[in-house]
PDB file of N, CA, C and O in Angstrom:
ATOM      1  N   UNK A   1      43.490 -43.618  49.489  1.00  0.00           N
ATOM      2  CA  UNK A   1      42.250 -43.099  48.473  1.00  0.00           C
ATOM      3  C   UNK A   1      41.612 -41.395  48.664  1.00  0.00           C
ATOM      4  O   UNK A   1      41.576 -40.803  49.742  1.00  0.00           O
ATOM      5  N   UNK A   2      41.138 -40.823  47.311  1.00  0.00           N
ATOM      6  CA  UNK A   2      40.803 -39.666  47.250  1.00  0.00           C
ATOM      7  C   UNK A   2      39.088 -39.696  48.044  1.00  0.00           C
ATOM      8  O   UNK A   2      38.277 -40.576  48.333  1.00  0.00           O
ATOM      9  N   UNK A   3      39.163 -38.105  48.167  1.00  0.00           N
ATOM     10  CA  UNK A   3      37.677 -38.136  48.172  1.00  0.00           C
ATOM     11  C   UNK A   3      36.728 -38.243  47.092  1.00  0.00           C
ATOM     12  O   UNK A   3      35.612 -38.703  47.332  1.00  0.00           O
ATOM     13  N   UNK A   4      37.048 -37.868  45.919  1.00  0.00           N
ATOM     14  CA  UNK A   4      36.133 -38.034  45.071  1.00  0.00           C
ATOM     15  C   UNK A   4      35.825 -39.173  44.109  1.00  0.00           C
ATOM     16  O   UNK A   4      35.293 -39.310  43.007  1.00  0.00           O
ATOM     17  N   UNK A   5      36.440 -39.967  45.091  1.00  0.00           N
ATOM     18  CA  UNK A   5      36.905 -41.524  43.974  1.00  0.00           C
ATOM     19  C   UNK A   5      35.469 -41.968  43.829  1.00  0.00           C
ATOM     20  O   UNK A   5      35.226 -42.155  42.637  1.00  0.00           O
ATOM     21  N   UNK A   6      34.101 -42.281  44.850  1.00  0.00           N
ATOM     22  CA  UNK A   6      33.132 -42.703  44.244  1.00  0.00           C
ATOM     23  C   UNK A   6      32.371 -41.972  43.563  1.00  0.00           C
ATOM     24  O   UNK A   6      32.695 -40.793  43.418  1.00  0.00           O
ATOM     25  N   UNK A   7      31.065 -42.509  42.916  1.00  0.00           N
ATOM     26  CA  UNK A   7      29.893 -41.856  41.763  1.00  0.00           C
ATOM     27  C   UNK A   7      30.747 -42.068  40.506  1.00  0.00           C
ATOM     28  O   UNK A   7      31.911 -42.346  40.217  1.00  0.00           O
ATOM     29  N   UNK A   8      29.243 -41.718  39.733  1.00  0.00           N
ATOM     30  CA  UNK A   8      29.902 -41.869  38.590  1.00  0.00           C
ATOM     31  C   UNK A   8      30.982 -40.481  37.626  1.00  0.00           C
ATOM     32  O   UNK A   8      31.129 -39.272  37.808  1.00  0.00           O
ATOM     33  N   UNK A   9      31.527 -41.455  36.626  1.00  0.00           N
ATOM     34  CA  UNK A   9      32.459 -40.529  35.989  1.00  0.00           C
ATOM     35  C   UNK A   9      32.516 -39.849  35.348  1.00  0.00           C
ATOM     36  O   UNK A   9      32.709 -40.538  34.346  1.00  0.00           O
ATOM     37  N   UNK A  10      32.507 -38.657  34.947  1.00  0.00           N
ATOM     38  CA  UNK A  10      32.202 -38.146  33.498  1.00  0.00           C
ATOM     39  C   UNK A  10      32.800 -38.312  32.514  1.00  0.00           C
ATOM     40  O   UNK A  10      34.018 -38.490  32.544  1.00  0.00           O
ATOM     41  N   UNK A  11      32.024 -38.293  31.265  1.00  0.00           N
ATOM     42  CA  UNK A  11      32.969 -38.914  30.157  1.00  0.00           C
ATOM     43  C   UNK A  11      33.658 -37.438  29.742  1.00  0.00           C
ATOM     44  O   UNK A  11      33.488 -36.246  29.995  1.00  0.00           O
ATOM     45  N   UNK A  12      34.504 -38.249  28.980  1.00  0.00           N
ATOM     46  CA  UNK A  12      35.290 -37.089  28.283  1.00  0.00           C
ATOM     47  C   UNK A  12      34.721 -36.099  27.453  1.00  0.00           C
ATOM     48  O   UNK A  12      33.508 -36.294  27.363  1.00  0.00           O
ATOM     49  N   UNK A  13      35.050 -35.245  26.893  1.00  0.00           N
ATOM     50  CA  UNK A  13      34.813 -34.185  26.446  1.00  0.00           C
ATOM     51  C   UNK A  13      34.550 -34.730  24.650  1.00  0.00           C
ATOM     52  O   UNK A  13      35.679 -34.860  24.178  1.00  0.00           O
ATOM     53  N   UNK A  14      33.650 -35.013  23.742  1.00  0.00           N
ATOM     54  CA  UNK A  14      33.904 -35.081  22.364  1.00  0.00           C
ATOM     55  C   UNK A  14      34.443 -34.268  21.707  1.00  0.00           C
ATOM     56  O   UNK A  14      34.321 -33.136  22.174  1.00  0.00           O
ATOM     57  N   UNK A  15      35.183 -34.354  20.516  1.00  0.00           N
ATOM     58  CA  UNK A  15      35.439 -33.057  19.923  1.00  0.00           C
ATOM     59  C   UNK A  15      34.959 -32.322  18.874  1.00  0.00           C
ATOM     60  O   UNK A  15      34.618 -32.611  17.727  1.00  0.00           O
ATOM     61  N   UNK A  16      35.005 -31.271  19.533  1.00  0.00           N
ATOM     62  CA  UNK A  16      34.169 -30.550  18.431  1.00  0.00           C
ATOM     63  C   UNK A  16      34.067 -30.944  16.966  1.00  0.00           C
ATOM     64  O   UNK A  16      35.109 -30.933  16.311  1.00  0.00           O
ATOM     65  N   UNK A  17      32.942 -31.285  16.388  1.00  0.00           N
ATOM     66  CA  UNK A  17      32.444 -31.607  14.919  1.00  0.00           C
ATOM     67  C   UNK A  17      32.847 -30.063  13.896  1.00  0.00           C
ATOM     68  O   UNK A  17      32.350 -28.962  14.132  1.00  0.00           O
ATOM     69  N   UNK A  18      34.084 -30.416  12.493  1.00  0.00           N
ATOM     70  CA  UNK A  18      34.022 -29.268  12.035  1.00  0.00           C
ATOM     71  C   UNK A  18      32.898 -29.108  10.352  1.00  0.00           C
ATOM     72  O   UNK A  18      32.592 -29.666   9.298  1.00  0.00           O
ATOM     73  N   UNK A  19      32.677 -27.820  11.267  1.00  0.00           N
ATOM     74  CA  UNK A  19      31.427 -26.842  10.053  1.00  0.00           C
ATOM     75  C   UNK A  19      31.733 -27.894   8.564  1.00  0.00           C
ATOM     76  O   UNK A  19      32.585 -28.711   8.215  1.00  0.00           O
ATOM     77  N   UNK A  20      30.662 -27.379   8.080  1.00  0.00           N
ATOM     78  CA  UNK A  20      30.855 -27.465   6.861  1.00  0.00           C
ATOM     79  C   UNK A  20      31.984 -26.551   5.898  1.00  0.00           C
ATOM     80  O   UNK A  20      31.876 -25.348   6.135  1.00  0.00           O
ATOM     81  N   UNK A  21      32.996 -26.870   4.908  1.00  0.00           N
ATOM     82  CA  UNK A  21      33.802 -26.140   4.487  1.00  0.00           C
ATOM     83  C   UNK A  21      33.786 -25.580   3.394  1.00  0.00           C
ATOM     84  O   UNK A  21      34.245 -24.450   3.226  1.00  0.00           O
ATOM     85  N   UNK A  22      33.174 -26.393   2.342  1.00  0.00           N
ATOM     86  CA  UNK A  22      32.341 -25.684   1.207  1.00  0.00           C
ATOM     87  C   UNK A  22      30.966 -25.195   1.422  1.00  0.00           C
ATOM     88  O   UNK A  22      30.441 -24.980   2.514  1.00  0.00           O
ATOM     89  N   UNK A  23      30.526 -25.067   0.433  1.00  0.00           N
ATOM     90  CA  UNK A  23      29.217 -24.660   0.304  1.00  0.00           C
ATOM     91  C   UNK A  23      28.656 -24.841  -0.522  1.00  0.00           C
ATOM     92  O   UNK A  23      29.177 -24.104  -1.360  1.00  0.00           O
ATOM     93  N   UNK A  24      27.490 -25.582  -1.208  1.00  0.00           N
ATOM     94  CA  UNK A  24      26.859 -25.786  -2.483  1.00  0.00           C
ATOM     95  C   UNK A  24      26.311 -24.275  -2.976  1.00  0.00           C
ATOM     96  O   UNK A  24      26.174 -23.222  -2.355  1.00  0.00           O
ATOM     97  N   UNK A  25      26.083 -24.615  -4.252  1.00  0.00           N
ATOM     98  CA  UNK A  25      26.254 -23.620  -5.590  1.00  0.00           C
ATOM     99  C   UNK A  25      24.368 -23.411  -4.708  1.00  0.00           C
ATOM    100  O   UNK A  25      24.136 -22.205  -4.626  1.00  0.00           O
ATOM    101  N   UNK A  26      23.728 -23.870  -4.396  1.00  0.00           N
ATOM    102  CA  UNK A  26      22.339 -23.812  -4.116  1.00  0.00           C
ATOM    103  C   UNK A  26      22.586 -23.150  -2.709  1.00  0.00           C
ATOM    104  O   UNK A  26      22.055 -22.080  -3.006  1.00  0.00           O
ATOM    105  N   UNK A  27      22.971 -22.970  -1.445  1.00  0.00           N
ATOM    106  CA  UNK A  27      23.092 -22.627  -0.549  1.00  0.00           C
ATOM    107  C   UNK A  27      23.727 -21.129  -0.617  1.00  0.00           C
ATOM    108  O   UNK A  27      23.862 -20.407   0.371  1.00  0.00           O
ATOM    109  N   UNK A  28      23.984 -20.886  -1.548  1.00  0.00           N
ATOM    110  CA  UNK A  28      25.091 -19.543  -1.949  1.00  0.00           C
ATOM    111  C   UNK A  28      24.085 -19.041  -2.509  1.00  0.00           C
ATOM    112  O   UNK A  28      23.508 -18.226  -1.789  1.00  0.00           O
ATOM    113  N   UNK A  29      23.594 -19.213  -3.604  1.00  0.00           N
ATOM    114  CA  UNK A  29      22.218 -18.740  -4.068  1.00  0.00           C
ATOM    115  C   UNK A  29      21.055 -18.568  -3.307  1.00  0.00           C
ATOM    116  O   UNK A  29      20.378 -17.542  -3.375  1.00  0.00           O
ATOM    117  N   UNK A  30      20.831 -19.373  -2.697  1.00  0.00           N
ATOM    118  CA  UNK A  30      19.402 -18.921  -1.277  1.00  0.00           C
ATOM    119  C   UNK A  30      20.079 -17.689  -0.381  1.00  0.00           C
ATOM    120  O   UNK A  30      19.384 -16.767   0.046  1.00  0.00           O
ATOM    121  N   UNK A  31      21.302 -17.765  -0.179  1.00  0.00           N
ATOM    122  CA  UNK A  31      21.816 -16.904   0.861  1.00  0.00           C
ATOM    123  C   UNK A  31      22.165 -15.487   0.169  1.00  0.00           C
ATOM    124  O   UNK A  31      22.864 -14.902   0.996  1.00  0.00           O
ATOM    125  N   UNK A  32      21.981 -14.572  -1.097  1.00  0.00           N
ATOM    126  CA  UNK A  32      21.928 -14.171  -2.075  1.00  0.00           C
ATOM    127  C   UNK A  32      20.875 -13.560  -2.161  1.00  0.00           C
ATOM    128  O   UNK A  32      20.665 -12.347  -2.173  1.00  0.00           O
ATOM    129  N   UNK A  33      20.183 -14.431  -2.223  1.00  0.00           N
ATOM    130  CA  UNK A  33      18.698 -14.045  -2.664  1.00  0.00           C
ATOM    131  C   UNK A  33      17.664 -13.383  -1.025  1.00  0.00           C
ATOM    132  O   UNK A  33      16.591 -12.795  -0.893  1.00  0.00           O
ATOM    133  N   UNK A  34      18.678 -13.873  -0.100  1.00  0.00           N
ATOM    134  CA  UNK A  34      18.065 -13.798   1.289  1.00  0.00           C
ATOM    135  C   UNK A  34      18.385 -12.775   1.572  1.00  0.00           C
ATOM    136  O   UNK A  34      17.729 -12.192   2.434  1.00  0.00           O
ATOM    137  N   UNK A  35      19.682 -12.039   0.886  1.00  0.00           N
ATOM    138  CA  UNK A  35      20.275 -10.573   1.790  1.00  0.00           C
ATOM    139  C   UNK A  35      19.366 -10.123   0.803  1.00  0.00           C
ATOM    140  O   UNK A  35      18.267  -9.724   1.190  1.00  0.00           O
ATOM    141  N   UNK A  36      19.694 -10.118  -0.687  1.00  0.00           N
ATOM    142  CA  UNK A  36      18.828  -8.905  -1.489  1.00  0.00           C
ATOM    143  C   UNK A  36      17.542  -8.858  -0.571  1.00  0.00           C
ATOM    144  O   UNK A  36      17.286  -7.755  -0.090  1.00  0.00           O
ATOM    145  N   UNK A  37      16.616 -10.016  -0.235  1.00  0.00           N
ATOM    146  CA  UNK A  37      15.066  -9.367  -0.207  1.00  0.00           C
ATOM    147  C   UNK A  37      15.497  -8.490   0.851  1.00  0.00           C
ATOM    148  O   UNK A  37      15.311  -7.273   0.818  1.00  0.00           O
ATOM    149  N   UNK A  38      16.193  -9.230   1.985  1.00  0.00           N
ATOM    150  CA  UNK A  38      16.566  -8.201   3.513  1.00  0.00           C
ATOM    151  C   UNK A  38      16.299  -6.749   2.924  1.00  0.00           C
ATOM    152  O   UNK A  38      15.301  -6.069   3.165  1.00  0.00           O
ATOM    153  N   UNK A  39      17.757  -6.267   1.812  1.00  0.00           N
ATOM    154  CA  UNK A  39      17.987  -5.408   1.742  1.00  0.00           C
ATOM    155  C   UNK A  39      16.810  -3.978   1.006  1.00  0.00           C
ATOM    156  O   UNK A  39      16.992  -2.763   1.081  1.00  0.00           O
ATOM    157  N   UNK A  40      15.684  -4.712   0.359  1.00  0.00           N
ATOM    158  CA  UNK A  40      14.783  -4.569  -0.553  1.00  0.00           C
ATOM    159  C   UNK A  40      13.758  -4.054   0.733  1.00  0.00           C
ATOM    160  O   UNK A  40      13.195  -2.960   0.675  1.00  0.00           O
ATOM    161  N   UNK A  41      13.603  -4.933   1.831  1.00  0.00           N
ATOM    162  CA  UNK A  41      12.582  -4.711   2.514  1.00  0.00           C
ATOM    163  C   UNK A  41      13.272  -3.489   3.792  1.00  0.00           C
ATOM    164  O   UNK A  41      12.388  -2.947   4.456  1.00  0.00           O
ATOM    165  N   UNK A  42      14.308  -3.191   4.032  1.00  0.00           N
ATOM    166  CA  UNK A  42      15.135  -2.320   4.827  1.00  0.00           C
ATOM    167  C   UNK A  42      14.793  -1.412   3.457  1.00  0.00           C
ATOM    168  O   UNK A  42      13.989  -0.517   3.719  1.00  0.00           O
ATOM    169  N   UNK A  43      15.099  -1.434   2.458  1.00  0.00           N
ATOM    170  CA  UNK A  43      14.836   0.343   1.632  1.00  0.00           C
ATOM    171  C   UNK A  43      13.370   0.842   1.847  1.00  0.00           C
ATOM    172  O   UNK A  43      13.071   2.010   2.093  1.00  0.00           O
ATOM    173  N   UNK A  44      12.265  -0.478   1.688  1.00  0.00           N
ATOM    174  CA  UNK A  44      11.059   0.149   1.643  1.00  0.00           C
ATOM    175  C   UNK A  44      10.545   0.881   2.339  1.00  0.00           C
ATOM    176  O   UNK A  44       9.736   1.808   2.299  1.00  0.00           O
ATOM    177  N   UNK A  45      11.741  -0.225   3.722  1.00  0.00           N
ATOM    178  CA  UNK A  45      11.534   0.424   5.312  1.00  0.00           C
ATOM    179  C   UNK A  45      11.226   2.011   5.504  1.00  0.00           C
ATOM    180  O   UNK A  45      10.211   2.701   5.605  1.00  0.00           O
ATOM    181  N   UNK A  46      12.625   2.228   5.501  1.00  0.00           N
ATOM    182  CA  UNK A  46      13.110   3.722   5.130  1.00  0.00           C
ATOM    183  C   UNK A  46      12.370   4.338   4.546  1.00  0.00           C
ATOM    184  O   UNK A  46      11.707   5.129   5.218  1.00  0.00           O
ATOM    185  N   UNK A  47      12.088   4.284   2.883  1.00  0.00           N
ATOM    186  CA  UNK A  47      11.457   4.821   2.176  1.00  0.00           C
ATOM    187  C   UNK A  47       9.603   5.296   3.166  1.00  0.00           C
ATOM    188  O   UNK A  47       9.098   6.412   3.290  1.00  0.00           O
ATOM    189  N   UNK A  48       9.251   4.393   3.500  1.00  0.00           N
ATOM    190  CA  UNK A  48       8.279   4.550   4.249  1.00  0.00           C
ATOM    191  C   UNK A  48       8.321   5.417   5.309  1.00  0.00           C
ATOM    192  O   UNK A  48       7.542   6.347   5.523  1.00  0.00           O
ATOM    193  N   UNK A  49       9.561   4.965   6.166  1.00  0.00           N
ATOM    194  CA  UNK A  49       9.237   6.433   7.702  1.00  0.00           C
ATOM    195  C   UNK A  49       9.765   7.900   6.932  1.00  0.00           C
ATOM    196  O   UNK A  49       9.157   8.899   7.318  1.00  0.00           O
ATOM    197  N   UNK A  50      10.448   8.044   6.264  1.00  0.00           N
ATOM    198  CA  UNK A  50      10.939   8.923   5.470  1.00  0.00           C
ATOM    199  C   UNK A  50       9.833   9.977   5.159  1.00  0.00           C
ATOM    200  O   UNK A  50       9.953  11.139   5.546  1.00  0.00           O
ATOM    201  N   UNK A  51       9.034   9.655   4.634  1.00  0.00           N
ATOM    202  CA  UNK A  51       7.895  10.577   4.030  1.00  0.00           C
ATOM    203  C   UNK A  51       6.804  10.952   4.862  1.00  0.00           C
ATOM    204  O   UNK A  51       6.278  12.045   4.651  1.00  0.00           O
ATOM    205  N   UNK A  52       6.465  10.368   5.589  1.00  0.00           N
ATOM    206  CA  UNK A  52       5.579  10.653   6.536  1.00  0.00           C
ATOM    207  C   UNK A  52       6.019  10.710   8.401  1.00  0.00           C
ATOM    208  O   UNK A  52       5.521  11.443   9.255  1.00  0.00           O
ATOM    209  N   UNK A  53       6.489  10.254   8.473  1.00  0.00           N
ATOM    210  CA  UNK A  53       7.255  10.089   9.983  1.00  0.00           C
ATOM    211  C   UNK A  53       6.577   9.897  11.003  1.00  0.00           C
ATOM    212  O   UNK A  53       5.370  10.104  10.878  1.00  0.00           O
ATOM    213  N   UNK A  54       6.860   9.645  11.750  1.00  0.00           N
ATOM    214  CA  UNK A  54       5.754   9.150  12.858  1.00  0.00           C
ATOM    215  C   UNK A  54       4.446   9.859  13.025  1.00  0.00           C
ATOM    216  O   UNK A  54       4.562  11.077  12.889  1.00  0.00           O
ATOM    217  N   UNK A  55       3.371   9.488  13.253  1.00  0.00           N
ATOM    218  CA  UNK A  55       2.205   9.875  13.017  1.00  0.00           C
ATOM    219  C   UNK A  55       1.684  10.534  14.454  1.00  0.00           C
ATOM    220  O   UNK A  55       1.190   9.885  15.376  1.00  0.00           O
ATOM    221  N   UNK A  56       1.891  11.869  14.437  1.00  0.00           N
ATOM    222  CA  UNK A  56       1.259  12.558  15.685  1.00  0.00           C
ATOM    223  C   UNK A  56       0.616  13.400  15.541  1.00  0.00           C
ATOM    224  O   UNK A  56       0.240  13.733  14.417  1.00  0.00           O
ATOM    225  N   UNK A  57       0.151  14.253  17.021  1.00  0.00           N
ATOM    226  CA  UNK A  57      -1.311  14.827  16.857  1.00  0.00           C
ATOM    227  C   UNK A  57      -2.680  14.164  16.333  1.00  0.00           C
ATOM    228  O   UNK A  57      -3.806  14.610  16.553  1.00  0.00           O
ATOM    229  N   UNK A  58      -2.398  13.140  15.680  1.00  0.00           N
ATOM    230  CA  UNK A  58      -3.847  12.949  16.329  1.00  0.00           C
ATOM    231  C   UNK A  58      -4.604  12.197  17.137  1.00  0.00           C
ATOM    232  O   UNK A  58      -3.896  11.686  18.005  1.00  0.00           O
ATOM    233  N   UNK A  59      -5.848  11.877  17.243  1.00  0.00           N
ATOM    234  CA  UNK A  59      -6.222  11.424  18.509  1.00  0.00           C
ATOM    235  C   UNK A  59      -7.614  12.862  18.657  1.00  0.00           C
ATOM    236  O   UNK A  59      -7.979  13.688  17.821  1.00  0.00           O
ATOM    237  N   UNK A  60      -8.051  12.627  20.044  1.00  0.00           N
ATOM    238  CA  UNK A  60      -8.992  13.747  20.433  1.00  0.00           C
ATOM    239  C   UNK A  60      -8.172  15.287  20.331  1.00  0.00           C
ATOM    240  O   UNK A  60      -6.950  15.313  20.476  1.00  0.00           O
ATOM    241  N   UNK A  61      -8.803  16.312  20.121  1.00  0.00           N
ATOM    242  CA  UNK A  61      -8.383  17.641  19.843  1.00  0.00           C
ATOM    243  C   UNK A  61      -9.533  18.417  21.071  1.00  0.00           C
ATOM    244  O   UNK A  61     -10.743  18.621  20.977  1.00  0.00           O
ATOM    245  N   UNK A  62      -8.496  18.737  22.278  1.00  0.00           N
ATOM    246  CA  UNK A  62      -9.599  19.868  22.969  1.00  0.00           C
ATOM    247  C   UNK A  62      -9.417  20.979  22.795  1.00  0.00           C
ATOM    248  O   UNK A  62      -8.505  21.668  22.338  1.00  0.00           O
ATOM    249  N   UNK A  63     -10.434  21.141  23.225  1.00  0.00           N
ATOM    250  CA  UNK A  63     -10.747  23.368  23.046  1.00  0.00           C
ATOM    251  C   UNK A  63     -10.442  23.529  24.360  1.00  0.00           C
ATOM    252  O   UNK A  63     -10.577  22.649  25.210  1.00  0.00           O
ATOM    253  N   UNK A  64      -9.917  24.946  24.604  1.00  0.00           N
ATOM    254  CA  UNK A  64      -9.503  25.652  25.913  1.00  0.00           C
ATOM    255  C   UNK A  64     -10.896  26.273  26.761  1.00  0.00           C
ATOM    256  O   UNK A  64     -11.024  27.046  27.711  1.00  0.00           O
ATOM    257  N   UNK A  65     -11.946  25.434  25.807  1.00  0.00           N
ATOM    258  CA  UNK A  65     -13.206  26.179  26.879  1.00  0.00           C
ATOM    259  C   UNK A  65     -13.501  25.436  27.609  1.00  0.00           C
ATOM    260  O   UNK A  65     -13.647  24.325  27.099  1.00  0.00           O
ATOM    261  N   UNK A  66     -13.775  25.505  29.176  1.00  0.00           N
ATOM    262  CA  UNK A  66     -14.573  24.509  29.584  1.00  0.00           C
ATOM    263  C   UNK A  66     -16.559  24.698  30.270  1.00  0.00           C
ATOM    264  O   UNK A  66     -17.189  23.699  30.619  1.00  0.00           O
TER     265      UNK A  66
END
C-alpha cells in the first residue's frame, strides 16, 4: 500500500472549452465602433495635452520681502 491511498481523489481535469470560432456581424461591428471611439478619445486627449501642457506655476506667489 502506498502512503497516499486515503482521502478524497482529485477529479480529472476537464478539457478546455473551445472559444467561439466565428464572431457574429453584430460583434464585429461593436468591436469596430468601440475601437473608433477609443481612437477618438485618445486623439482628443492628445490634442488637449498638446496645447496647454501641464498647469504649472499656479498657486500662491511669494514675494522676496520678509
